[in-house]
C-alpha positions, 0 to 999 in steps of 0.5 A: 500500500502507498501512503501520502501525507505532508509532514516530514516525520510521517505523523499525518500520513494515510493510505493513498486511494486506488493504489494496491500492491499484490501479496507477492509485492510485484504487482500494482492494481487499482482494485484490492487483491482478493483472497482468491487471487492470493490462493490462485497465486499459491496454486500457480507457484505449486504448479509451476514448481512441479511443472504441471497444468491445472488439469494435471493437478486436478487429476492428481486431486482426484487420485488423492496423490496431490501435495496441495493443502486441503484449502487450495485443493478445494479451490482448484476443484471448485475452479475446474468444475465450474469452468465455463 
């Protein structure tokens, strides 16, 4: 988050409206990043480090062989079963 203010010591600082930093600290947005954005980032990191596609990980989840946490497995299953 970016702060703004006029005093040199920062005593009057307040958050600047409309500027948000991603959970990984590498992207900016004019809208806040959501919990789902953070979960997708964690899933993506897992997939990238294991050289898998979302479909491959989904198949591993169905076989009960996935190493993702329960929360991330549930989110990936939800995404895969509700894709249009």
